[in-house]
C-alpha positions as CSV (number, residue, x, y, z in Angstrom):
1,M,-45.0,4.0,22.3
2,M,-45.0,0.2,22.3
3,T,-42.6,-1.3,19.8
4,T,-43.5,-3.9,17.2
5,S,-41.6,-6.6,19.0
6,I,-43.1,-5.8,22.4
7,L,-46.6,-5.6,21.0
8,R,-46.3,-8.9,19.3
9,L,-44.9,-10.6,22.3
10,V,-47.8,-9.3,24.3
11,L,-50.1,-10.9,21.8
12,G,-48.1,-14.1,22.0
13,I,-46.9,-13.9,18.4
14,S,-43.3,-13.7,17.2
15,L,-42.2,-11.7,14.2
16,A,-42.5,-14.8,12.1
17,G,-46.2,-15.3,13.2
18,I,-45.2,-18.4,15.3
19,P,-46.5,-18.5,18.9
20,A,-43.8,-17.0,21.1
21,A,-45.0,-18.9,24.2
22,A,-47.6,-21.4,25.1
23,Q,-51.0,-19.9,25.3
24,P,-53.3,-20.4,28.3
25,Q,-55.6,-23.2,27.8
26,G,-58.6,-22.2,25.6
27,Q,-56.8,-19.1,24.3
28,V,-55.4,-19.0,20.8
29,A,-53.7,-16.0,19.3
30,A,-55.6,-14.9,16.2
31,R,-53.4,-14.7,13.1
32,P,-53.9,-11.7,10.9
33,K,-54.9,-12.1,7.2
34,L,-51.7,-12.6,5.3
35,Y,-51.7,-11.3,1.7
36,N,-48.0,-10.5,1.4
37,T,-46.8,-13.9,-0.1
38,V,-43.2,-13.0,0.3
39,I,-43.6,-13.0,4.1
40,Q,-45.2,-16.5,3.9
41,K,-42.3,-17.8,1.8
42,L,-39.8,-16.3,4.1
43,R,-41.5,-18.0,7.1
44,E,-41.2,-21.3,5.2
45,G,-37.5,-20.8,4.8
46,K,-37.6,-20.2,1.1
47,Q,-35.4,-17.9,-0.9
48,V,-37.2,-15.0,-2.7
49,F,-36.2,-13.2,-5.9
50,S,-37.3,-10.1,-7.7
51,F,-37.2,-8.4,-11.0
52,T,-36.0,-4.8,-11.1
53,Q,-38.4,-2.3,-12.6
54,S,-36.5,0.9,-13.4
55,T,-38.6,2.4,-16.2
56,F,-42.3,3.2,-16.8
57,D,-43.5,0.2,-18.7
58,I,-46.9,-1.1,-17.8
59,A,-47.0,-4.1,-20.2
60,G,-43.5,-5.2,-19.3
61,Y,-44.1,-4.8,-15.6
62,C,-47.4,-6.8,-15.7
63,E,-45.8,-9.6,-17.6
64,A,-42.7,-9.9,-15.3
65,A,-44.9,-9.7,-12.2
66,R,-46.5,-13.0,-13.1
67,H,-43.2,-14.9,-12.7
68,F,-41.4,-13.5,-9.6
69,D,-41.8,-13.4,-5.9
70,Y,-41.7,-9.6,-5.7
71,A,-41.1,-6.5,-7.8
72,W,-38.1,-4.3,-6.9
73,F,-39.2,-0.8,-8.0
74,E,-36.0,1.2,-8.4
75,M,-36.4,4.8,-7.1
76,Q,-32.9,5.3,-5.8
77,H,-31.1,5.0,-9.2
78,S,-33.7,5.7,-11.8
79,T,-36.0,8.5,-12.9
80,L,-39.2,6.7,-11.9
81,E,-41.7,8.9,-10.1
82,F,-44.4,7.8,-7.7
83,K,-47.1,8.4,-10.2
84,D,-45.3,5.9,-12.5
85,V,-45.1,3.2,-9.9
86,E,-48.7,3.9,-8.8
87,A,-49.9,3.4,-12.4
88,M,-48.0,0.1,-12.9
89,I,-49.3,-1.4,-9.6
90,A,-52.8,-0.3,-10.4
91,A,-52.7,-1.9,-13.9
92,C,-52.2,-5.5,-12.5
93,P,-52.4,-5.3,-8.7
94,H,-52.7,-9.0,-8.1
95,A,-50.4,-10.3,-10.9
96,G,-48.3,-12.2,-8.4
97,A,-45.1,-10.3,-7.5
98,I,-45.5,-8.3,-4.3
99,P,-44.7,-4.6,-5.0
100,M,-41.7,-3.2,-3.0
101,I,-39.8,0.0,-3.6
102,R,-36.2,0.9,-3.0
103,L,-36.3,4.5,-1.9
104,P,-33.4,6.9,-1.8
105,D,-33.8,7.5,1.9
106,A,-35.9,6.9,5.0
107,Q,-37.9,10.1,5.0
108,E,-41.6,10.2,6.0
109,F,-42.4,11.8,2.6
110,H,-41.1,8.9,0.6
111,I,-42.2,6.0,2.8
112,Q,-45.8,7.3,3.1
113,H,-46.0,7.8,-0.6
114,A,-44.8,4.3,-1.2
115,T,-47.2,2.7,1.2
116,D,-50.2,4.8,0.1
117,L,-49.8,3.7,-3.5
118,G,-49.8,0.0,-2.5
119,A,-46.3,-1.1,-1.8
120,L,-46.0,-3.9,0.8
121,G,-42.3,-3.4,1.3
122,V,-39.7,-0.6,1.4
123,I,-36.0,-1.1,0.8
124,I,-33.8,1.5,2.5
125,P,-30.2,1.8,1.1
126,T,-27.0,2.7,2.8
127,V,-28.1,2.2,6.4
128,D,-25.1,3.0,8.5
129,D,-26.6,3.4,12.0
130,V,-29.5,2.8,14.3
131,E,-31.0,6.3,13.7
132,R,-31.6,5.7,10.0
133,A,-33.0,2.2,10.7
134,R,-35.4,3.7,13.2
135,E,-36.5,6.3,10.7
136,A,-37.4,3.6,8.2
137,V,-39.4,1.8,10.8
138,K,-41.1,4.9,12.2
139,W,-43.1,5.7,9.0
140,A,-43.6,2.2,7.6
141,R,-46.5,1.0,9.8
142,Y,-49.6,2.3,11.5
143,P,-49.9,3.2,15.2
144,P,-49.6,2.0,17.8
145,V,-46.3,0.5,16.7
146,A,-45.2,3.3,14.3
147,R,-46.4,6.6,12.9
148,R,-47.8,6.0,9.4
149,S,-50.8,8.3,9.0
150,A,-54.0,7.4,7.2
151,G,-53.9,8.4,3.6
152,S,-56.3,8.3,0.6
153,G,-54.1,6.4,-1.8
154,Q,-55.0,3.3,-3.8
155,A,-53.4,0.8,-1.3
156,A,-56.7,0.1,0.6
157,R,-58.5,-0.5,-2.7
158,I,-55.9,-3.0,-3.8
159,W,-55.4,-5.0,-0.6
160,G,-58.6,-4.3,1.3
161,V,-60.7,-6.7,-0.8
162,N,-62.8,-9.8,0.0
163,G,-63.7,-8.6,3.4
164,I,-60.1,-7.7,4.4
165,N,-59.7,-4.7,6.6
166,Y,-56.6,-3.1,5.2
167,R,-55.9,-0.8,8.1
168,Q,-56.1,-3.6,10.6
169,T,-54.0,-6.1,8.6
170,F,-51.4,-3.9,6.9
171,N,-48.8,-3.8,9.7
172,D,-48.4,-7.6,9.6
173,N,-48.1,-7.6,5.8
174,M,-45.4,-4.9,5.6
175,L,-41.7,-5.7,5.1
176,V,-39.0,-3.2,6.1
177,V,-35.7,-4.1,4.4
178,V,-32.5,-2.3,5.1
179,M,-29.3,-2.5,3.1
180,I,-25.8,-2.4,4.7
181,E,-23.3,-1.1,2.2
182,T,-20.4,0.5,4.0
183,P,-17.8,-0.5,6.6
184,T,-19.6,1.8,9.1
185,G,-22.8,-0.2,8.5
186,V,-20.9,-3.4,9.0
187,A,-19.6,-2.2,12.3
188,N,-23.1,-1.4,13.4
189,A,-24.8,-4.4,11.9
190,Y,-26.1,-6.0,15.1
191,D,-27.5,-2.8,16.5
192,I,-29.2,-2.1,13.1
193,A,-30.7,-5.6,12.9
194,M,-31.9,-5.3,16.5
195,V,-34.1,-2.3,15.8
196,P,-37.7,-3.4,16.3
197,G,-39.7,-3.4,13.1
198,I,-36.7,-4.2,10.8
199,D,-37.6,-7.4,9.1
200,V,-34.8,-8.1,6.6
201,V,-31.1,-7.0,6.4
202,I,-29.4,-7.4,3.1
203,I,-25.9,-6.6,1.8
204,G,-25.5,-4.1,-1.0
205,N,-22.7,-6.3,-2.5
206,N,-21.2,-4.0,-5.1
207,D,-21.4,-0.8,-2.9
208,L,-19.9,-2.7,0.0
209,S,-17.0,-3.5,-2.3
210,S,-16.8,0.1,-3.5
211,F,-17.0,1.7,-0.1
212,S,-14.5,-0.7,1.5
213,G,-12.1,-0.8,-1.4
214,F,-12.0,-4.6,-1.3
215,P,-13.0,-6.8,-4.2
216,Q,-15.6,-9.4,-3.5
217,D,-13.1,-12.2,-3.7
218,D,-10.9,-10.6,-1.0
219,D,-10.9,-12.3,2.4
220,R,-11.5,-9.0,4.1
221,Y,-14.6,-8.4,2.1
222,Q,-15.9,-11.9,2.9
223,M,-15.2,-11.3,6.6
224,M,-17.6,-8.3,6.4
225,V,-20.2,-10.4,4.7
226,T,-19.9,-13.0,7.4
227,K,-20.2,-10.4,10.2
228,I,-23.4,-9.0,8.7
229,H,-24.7,-12.6,8.4
230,D,-23.9,-13.5,12.0
231,D,-25.2,-10.3,13.4
232,T,-28.5,-10.5,11.5
233,L,-29.2,-14.0,12.5
234,R,-28.3,-13.3,16.1
235,A,-30.8,-10.5,16.1
236,G,-33.5,-13.0,14.8
237,K,-33.9,-11.2,11.4
238,I,-33.9,-12.4,7.8
239,F,-30.5,-12.2,6.0
240,G,-30.1,-11.6,2.3
241,Q,-27.7,-10.2,-0.3
242,A,-28.5,-8.0,-3.3
243,A,-26.4,-10.1,-5.6
244,A,-28.4,-13.2,-6.6
245,N,-25.1,-14.9,-7.4
246,Y,-24.8,-15.5,-3.7
247,A,-28.0,-17.6,-3.6
248,K,-26.0,-20.7,-4.4
249,G,-22.4,-21.9,-4.1
250,H,-21.4,-19.6,-1.3
251,P,-20.8,-20.7,2.3
252,L,-23.6,-18.6,3.5
253,S,-26.1,-19.4,0.7
254,K,-28.2,-21.7,3.0
255,D,-29.0,-18.7,5.2
256,A,-29.5,-16.1,2.6
257,K,-33.2,-15.7,1.7
258,F,-33.8,-12.3,0.1
259,F,-32.2,-11.1,-3.2
260,Q,-32.5,-8.5,-5.8
261,N,-33.1,-10.1,-9.2
262,G,-32.5,-13.9,-9.6
263,P,-34.4,-16.7,-11.2
264,S,-38.2,-16.6,-11.8
265,H,-40.2,-19.2,-9.9
266,D,-41.4,-20.8,-13.2
267,G,-38.4,-20.6,-15.4
268,W,-39.5,-17.5,-17.3
269,V,-36.6,-15.4,-18.6
270,A,-37.0,-11.7,-19.4
271,P,-36.4,-10.6,-23.0
272,A,-32.8,-9.7,-23.8
273,G,-32.1,-6.1,-23.0
274,R,-34.8,-5.5,-20.5
275,G,-33.3,-4.0,-17.3
276,G,-29.8,-4.9,-18.5
277,R,-30.4,-8.5,-17.5
278,G,-30.6,-10.2,-20.9
279,T,-30.9,-14.0,-20.5
280,N,-28.9,-14.1,-17.2
281,P,-31.4,-13.9,-14.4
282,N,-28.7,-13.1,-11.8
283,A,-27.4,-10.1,-13.7
284,A,-27.6,-6.8,-12.0
285,P,-29.7,-4.0,-13.5
286,E,-28.1,-1.8,-16.1
287,G,-25.5,0.5,-14.6
288,E,-25.0,-1.8,-11.5
289,E,-23.1,-4.5,-13.2
290,G,-20.1,-4.6,-10.8
291,T,-17.6,-2.5,-8.9
292,G,-14.6,-3.0,-6.8
293,G,-12.7,-5.5,-8.8
294,R,-13.3,-9.2,-9.4
295,A,-16.3,-10.6,-7.5
296,G,-14.6,-14.0,-7.5
297,R,-16.3,-16.5,-5.3
298,A,-19.9,-15.5,-6.0
299,G,-19.6,-13.6,-9.3
300,R,-20.7,-10.1,-10.1
301,G,-24.1,-8.5,-9.7
302,G,-26.3,-6.8,-7.2
303,R,-25.9,-3.4,-5.7
């Protein structure tokens, strides 16, 4: 089976959609239709931020979706079910925020449900090794690069509009995001990031503090952050951190592009009490406010 990286190199296109090598005269690599606006923003070097949707609230979701780069549907630490997420996406499919789902694992069952209902990104937590990263990739895209099977969900009806062939364009509009949250994951960060089909590697800041036992203002914690950063960039992938407090004022902020929560793109602030964020756009969702002691240099927040 040809991997995503090899296939795109054969086509003369890098993972960022930039020509990987000069094309023979008269030949131009065709770019697929891009409707995942987060991918476009990442290609432009922009930081992207989400709101976290942890409850079934169609009106609240559709309002917030107008103001953020993407929606982080929380299915690892909430009681949301796939039918809830399906209904919210269906209610306002083109509101603005690109729908992504944090799943509890990298199983085929969960990833195919997520993609069939219209998600254009999956976020896989606690990735410690290459095997789990490969499982995430395996089910997230269609053949020939992966093994997502054809389903009858609403995804094609949402994204296959205005002449777009959803099946033929989906692979290039899908984001696979993995979270490194343990010292084992830190040790394996380069190998994880190198897995073909992994697009973004982010740090689960509070869980990394919890699993390591080091508060976030500890030099040993910051050494782990730096290693993940270095390994991710060396592998040619996008680096991010769950805690939006790391988006500014940290030595690695200039390279960090993908965050859970954070400021809206138009200054909108969620009503106090929604998702535990109140008027602080960088606050973590309720129940994830901080672990492992003082966060120090970058503040609390983000799991």
